[in-house]
C-alpha positions in Angstrom: 176.9 172.1 218.1 179.2 169.1 218.1 178.7 166.3 215.7 177.8 163.7 218.3 174.9 165.8 219.7 173.7 166.7 216.2 173.7 163.0 215.1 171.9 162.0 218.3 169.1 164.7 217.7 168.8 164.0 214.0 168.9 160.2 214.4 166.3 160.2 217.2 163.9 162.5 215.3 164.2 160.4 212.1 163.5 157.2 214.1 160.4 158.7 215.8 159.0 160.0 212.5 159.7 156.7 210.8 157.9 154.8 213.6 154.9 157.0 213.3 154.7 156.5 209.6 154.8 152.8 210.1 152.4 152.6 213.0 149.7 154.8 211.6 150.3 155.2 207.8 146.6 155.7 206.9 146.1 158.4 209.4 149.4 160.0 208.5 148.3 160.1 204.8 144.9 161.5 205.7 146.5 164.3 207.6 148.4 165.3 204.4 146.1 164.3 201.5 142.6 163.9 203.1 140.6 160.8 202.7 142.0 158.4 200.1 139.4 156.0 198.6 139.6 152.3 197.7 142.8 150.5 196.9 144.7 153.7 196.6 144.5 154.0 200.4 146.4 150.8 200.8 149.0 151.7 198.1 149.6 155.1 199.8 149.9 153.4 203.2 152.4 151.0 201.8 154.5 153.8 200.3 154.3 155.7 203.6 155.6 152.7 205.5 158.5 152.3 203.0 159.4 156.0 203.5 159.2 155.5 207.3 161.5 152.5 207.1 164.0 154.5 205.2 163.9 157.2 207.8 164.3 154.6 210.6 167.3 153.2 208.8 169.0 156.7 208.4 168.3 157.3 212.1 169.9 154.0 213.1 173.0 154.8 211.0 173.4 158.1 212.7 172.9 156.8 216.2 175.3 153.8 215.7 178.0 156.0 214.2 177.8 159.1 216.4 181.0 158.2 218.3 183.1 157.6 215.2 186.3 159.6 215.3 185.5 161.7 212.2 181.8 161.8 211.7 181.7 165.1 209.7 181.5 163.4 206.4 178.6 161.2 207.5 176.7 164.1 209.0 177.2 166.1 205.7 176.0 163.2 203.6 172.9 162.9 205.8 172.3 166.6 205.3 172.5 166.2 201.6 170.1 163.2 201.7 167.6 165.1 203.8 167.9 168.0 201.3 167.0 165.7 198.5 164.0 164.4 200.5 162.8 167.9 201.2 163.2 168.8 197.5 161.1 165.8 196.6 158.3 167.0 198.8 158.4 170.5 197.3 158.6 169.1 193.7 155.5 166.9 194.5 153.6 170.1 195.0 155.1 171.8 192.0 154.2 168.8 189.8 150.6 168.9 191.1 150.8 165.6 193.0 149.6 167.4 196.1 147.1 170.3 196.7 149.4 171.9 199.3 152.8 171.6 200.8 152.5 169.9 204.2 154.1 172.3 206.7 155.3 169.9 209.5 157.7 168.0 207.3 159.1 171.3 205.8 159.8 172.6 209.3 161.2 169.4 210.8 163.3 168.3 207.9 164.5 171.9 207.3 165.6 172.1 211.0 167.4 168.7 210.6 169.2 169.9 207.5 170.3 173.1 209.3 171.6 171.0 212.2 173.4 168.7 209.7 175.1 171.4 207.7 176.1 173.6 210.6 177.5 170.7 212.7 179.5 169.0 209.9 
């Protein structure tokens, strides 16, 4: 897969996920953690929107730079950043911050990492 297409796919997926995290953060959290009580619900929603904003930003960087002459380095760096993000999800489970590892992010982020590394 050429880098332009890879950056288009990854950027678009990151923006969509980021928008969902910002539009429905409470529902997004409930799908992962179950019902969160009291002020913790608001704190968790705030963190979810921050993570969503970061993903939107990464997506915009990819979309705006996909026609750069040599985008291999950028695509490789996004793959590394997504790997760190995936690792933080897994470590959250290992450190007992979560009862289970949410499967959709593992699959989606894992696929984006694969696209990043194989295209760069």
